[in-house]
Every structure is written in C-alpha cells, then in structure tokens.
C-alpha positions in Angstrom: 40.7 -35.0 8.8 38.5 -32.9 6.5 36.8 -36.1 5.2 36.0 -37.2 8.8 34.5 -33.7 9.5 32.4 -33.9 6.4 31.0 -37.3 7.4 30.4 -36.1 10.9 28.4 -33.2 9.6 26.4 -35.5 7.3 25.7 -37.9 10.2 24.5 -35.1 12.4 22.1 -33.8 9.7 20.7 -37.3 9.0 20.1 -37.9 12.7 18.1 -34.7 12.8 15.6 -36.1 10.4 15.6 -39.6 11.9 17.9 -41.5 9.4 20.0 -44.3 11.0 23.7 -43.7 11.1 24.4 -47.1 9.5 22.9 -45.9 6.2 24.6 -42.4 6.2 26.6 -43.0 3.1 23.6 -43.7 0.9 20.7 -42.2 2.9 20.4 -38.8 1.3 20.1 -40.4 -2.2 17.4 -42.7 -0.9 15.3 -39.9 0.7 12.2 -38.6 -0.9 12.5 -35.2 -2.4 10.6 -33.7 0.5 12.7 -35.5 3.1 15.9 -34.3 1.4 14.5 -30.7 1.2 13.8 -30.8 4.9 17.3 -32.2 5.6 19.0 -29.5 3.6 17.0 -26.8 5.3 17.9 -28.2 8.7 21.6 -28.5 7.8 21.7 -25.0 6.3 20.5 -23.5 9.6 23.0 -25.6 11.6 25.9 -24.7 9.3 25.1 -21.0 9.2 24.9 -20.9 13.0 28.2 -22.8 13.5 29.9 -21.1 10.5 31.2 -24.4 9.3 32.0 -25.3 5.7 28.9 -26.4 3.6 31.0 -29.1 2.0 28.9 -31.9 3.5 25.7 -30.3 2.2 27.2 -29.9 -1.3 28.3 -33.5 -1.4 24.9 -34.8 -0.3 23.3 -32.8 -3.1 25.8 -34.0 -5.7 25.5 -37.6 -4.7 21.7 -37.3 -5.1 21.9 -35.6 -8.5 24.4 -38.2 -9.8 22.0 -41.0 -8.6 19.3 -39.3 -10.7 17.2 -38.7 -7.7 14.7 -35.8 -7.8 15.6 -32.7 -5.8 13.4 -29.7 -5.1 14.3 -26.2 -6.2 14.6 -25.2 -2.5 17.1 -28.0 -1.8 19.3 -26.8 -4.6 19.1 -23.1 -3.7 19.7 -23.9 0.0 23.1 -25.5 -0.9 24.1 -22.6 -3.1 22.9 -19.9 -0.7 24.7 -21.6 2.2 28.0 -21.5 0.3 27.5 -17.9 -0.7 26.8 -16.9 2.9 29.8 -18.9 4.1 32.0 -16.9 1.6 30.4 -13.5 2.5 32.5 -10.9 4.3 32.6 -11.4 8.0 31.5 -15.1 7.9 33.2 -18.4 7.6 36.1 -18.4 5.1 35.9 -14.6 4.4 39.7 -14.5 4.4 40.1 -16.7 1.3 41.8 -15.1 -1.7 39.7 -13.3 -4.3 37.4 -13.9 -6.0 35.3 -14.0 -2.8 32.7 -16.4 -4.2 34.9 -18.9 -6.0 33.4 -21.9 -4.2 29.9 -20.8 -4.8 30.6 -20.3 -8.5 32.2 -23.7 -8.6 29.1 -25.4 -7.0 26.7 -23.6 -9.4 28.8 -24.8 -12.4 28.8 -28.4 -11.0 25.0 -28.4 -10.5 23.9 -26.9 -13.8 24.5 -29.9 -16.0 22.1 -32.0 -13.9 19.3 -29.4 -14.5 19.0 -29.4 -18.3 15.2 -29.9 -18.3 14.6 -27.3 -15.5 15.0 -24.0 -17.2 13.5 -21.8 -14.4 15.9 -23.3 -11.8 18.8 -23.0 -14.2 17.9 -19.3 -14.7 17.7 -18.8 -11.0 21.3 -20.2 -10.5 22.6 -18.0 -13.4 21.0 -15.0 -11.7 22.6 -15.9 -8.4 26.0 -16.2 -10.0 25.5 -12.9 -11.8 24.6 -11.2 -8.5 27.7 -12.5 -6.9 29.9 -11.3 -9.8 28.3 -7.9 -9.3 29.3 -8.0 -5.7 32.8 -8.8 -6.8 32.7 -5.8 -9.2 33.0 -8.3 -12.1 30.4 -6.6 -14.3 31.3 -8.2 -17.6 31.0 -11.7 -16.1 27.7 -10.6 -14.4 26.3 -9.4 -17.7 27.1 -12.8 -19.4 25.3 -14.7 -16.5 22.3 -12.4 -16.7 22.1 -13.0 -20.4 22.1 -16.8 -19.9 19.2 -16.4 -17.5 17.3 -14.2 -20.0 17.8 -16.8 -22.7 16.1 -19.3 -20.5 13.4 -17.1 -19.1 12.2 -15.4 -22.2 10.6 -18.6 -23.8 9.2 -19.6 -20.4 7.6 -16.2 -20.0 6.0 -16.3 -23.4 4.6 -19.8 -22.7 3.2 -18.6 -19.4 1.7 -15.6 -21.2 0.1 -17.9 -23.8 -1.5 -20.0 -21.1 -2.7 -16.9 -19.2 -4.3 -15.4 -22.4 -5.9 -18.7 -23.2 -7.3 -18.9 -19.7 -8.6 -15.3 -19.9 -10.4 -16.0 -23.2 -11.8 -19.3 -22.1 -13.0 -17.9 -18.7 -14.6 -15.0 -20.5 -16.5 -17.4 -22.8 -17.7 -19.5 -19.9 -18.9 -16.4 -18.0 -20.7 -15.1 -21.1 -22.7 -18.4 -21.3 -23.9 -18.0 -17.7 -24.8 -14.4 -18.2 -22.0 -12.6 -16.3 -21.3 -10.3 -19.2 -19.7 -7.5 -17.1 -16.9 -9.8 -15.8 -16.6 -11.4 -19.2 -16.2 -8.0 -20.9 -13.4 -7.1 -18.4 -11.5 -10.3 -19.1 -11.7 -9.9 -22.9 -10.4 -6.3 -22.5 -7.5 -7.6 -20.3 -6.6 -10.2 -23.0 -6.7 -7.5 -25.7 -4.2 -5.4 -23.7 -1.4 -7.9 -24.3 1.2 -6.8 -26.8 1.5 -10.1 -28.7 3.4 -8.5 -31.5 6.5 -8.0 -29.2 7.0 -11.8 -28.8 10.4 -12.8 -30.0 9.5 -16.4 -30.8 7.5 -16.4 -34.2 5.7 -19.7 -33.3 4.4 -18.3 -30.0 3.8 -14.9 -31.5 1.4 -16.6 -34.0 -0.4 -18.4 -31.1 -0.7 -15.2 -29.1 -2.0 -13.4 -32.1 -4.7 -16.1 -32.6 -5.7 -15.7 -29.0 -5.9 -12.0 -29.4 -8.3 -12.4 -32.4 -10.4 -14.9 -30.4 -10.6 -12.3 -27.6 -11.6 -9.6 -30.2 -14.3 -11.8 -31.7 -15.5 -12.7 -28.3 -15.9 -9.1 -27.1 -17.6 -8.2 -30.4 -20.2 -11.0 -29.8 -20.6 -9.9 -26.2 -21.3 -6.3 -27.2 -23.5 -7.2 -30.1 -26.6 -5.0 -30.3 -24.9 -2.3 -28.2 -23.9 0.2 -30.8 -22.1 2.6 -28.4 -19.9 -0.1 -26.9 -19.1 -1.6 -30.3 -17.9 1.7 -31.5 -15.5 2.0 -28.6 -13.5 -1.1 -29.8 -10.1 -0.5 -31.3 -7.8 -3.3 -32.2 -4.1 -3.7 -33.0 -3.8 -2.6 -36.7 -2.1 -5.9 -37.7 -5.3 -7.7 -36.8 -7.7 -5.4 -38.7 -8.0 -7.8 -41.6 -9.4 -10.4 -39.3 -11.4 -8.3 -36.9 -12.7 -5.2 -38.7 -15.1 -7.0 -41.1 -16.6 -8.8 -38.1 -16.8 -5.6 -36.1 -18.3 -3.6 -38.9 -20.9 -6.3 -39.5 -21.9 -6.1 -35.8 -22.0 -2.3 -35.9 -24.2 -2.4 -39.0 -26.5 -4.9 -37.4 -26.7 -2.8 -34.2 -27.5 0.4 -36.2 -30.7 -1.2 -37.4 -32.4 -0.6 -40.8 
C-alpha cells in the first residue's frame, strides 16, 4: 500500500511538469537539473499542503543521485526541508517517537556521501542537522554537526577572501591607470584592512599576505609625491620588512632635496 502511494505521489508530481506517466519510474533521473528543481519545488508545496509523507520526494532525489545526475542545491534542500517540516510539531507525523527529526537526520546522512565535491552544500546540510538537534535539546550532537560545517566552510571562506582581495587590488590598479585615484585609494585601503595573519591555512595565509603587500605597494605608488598622505600609511608589523623600505623611499622622494 505504501509503495503504491509513493508511486501515485510521484506520478502526480511528474504530471505537474508535463512528464508522461509511462516514464515515471525513470523520468526524474532523466530531467535536466532545472526541471528536477522545478519538480521538487512543486512537489514540496503539494506535500506540505496535503501533509503527506515526503517519501516520494526523497526517493526521486536518491534515484537521481545514484544515477550520477546533477541536482541543484535548492532541490536537495527542498527535500530535506520538506521532511523536517513534516516531522515538526503539529504537522504530519508529529506523533512519532523521539527523536522528532529522525527521518530528516536519516535523509541528510543518506545524501551527504553523494556531495563530496560540494563543500558549501554539505556544510548547509550539517548546519540544518545541527539546528534540528538544537530543537531536540541534543546540544552535544548539535555542536558536532556545527563543527563539521565549520571544517568545510573555513577553507571556502579563505578562498573567497583571497579572490576578493585579489579583485580589490586588481581593480585599484586598473582605476589608477585611468586616473580615478580617489576610488583606487579607497580600494587599496579596503584590501589593507583584511587581517590576513588570522588565516588558519598556512598556504592561503601566505597568498593573502602577498596580496596585502601588493596593496601596500600599490597605495604607496598611488600617493607618491604626496608627503602628508604617505605619512598616514601604517602597515601590519609583520610586513614592515617588505613595505617600510619602499614607503620610506617614497617619503624621502616626496620630501624633496
């Protein structure tokens, strides 16, 4: 009976996006990622309104993952969020025995192995799991899940910071060449505000430090011949060996004979 209901739910969802019933068993794995995302969003809304089990939604996602078909972040989170809402107090299977979100945790655990190259999405699922453990007053379990998320997010954050700093320095250089010195100066200063020395990854810390030095030399060149502005510059002490000789030479040049 349950199997028939799952298939019925699947067929209804496929019909909503124009997929023939004859291909229902394989249709979701053959959809484009965008089609599947639209289907999951439609099914989520329908299931939440009817307060039915999201089992059909979960099975469609797992079938697609096992077939190595791409899924969008939203499709994955739609499935997980539908389960967590179904297990929330006052909805669906709220009378099941504790823990309240056992099915949602199970689904997250099943999905994660298929997302090994997608750190940001993995982190989002760990954070979701952690928030549910917090709701269940399982704070030790929540802390472990949050740490897993942090282990994934920290390197991603540093890489994003590196790209952002590089963009700031490059844009400042380009603006300097076209004469927009005011904006270039502001961008260099923004790059110099980044605390590169706090980076936990030594490789990225070295790259961030090099970008900081590039920003320092860039702003020195930009302010060359302006003694008062050059004297305002203060750099992180660990970069003084690289930047102070360059700065002092510019100050001496700006001071005149």
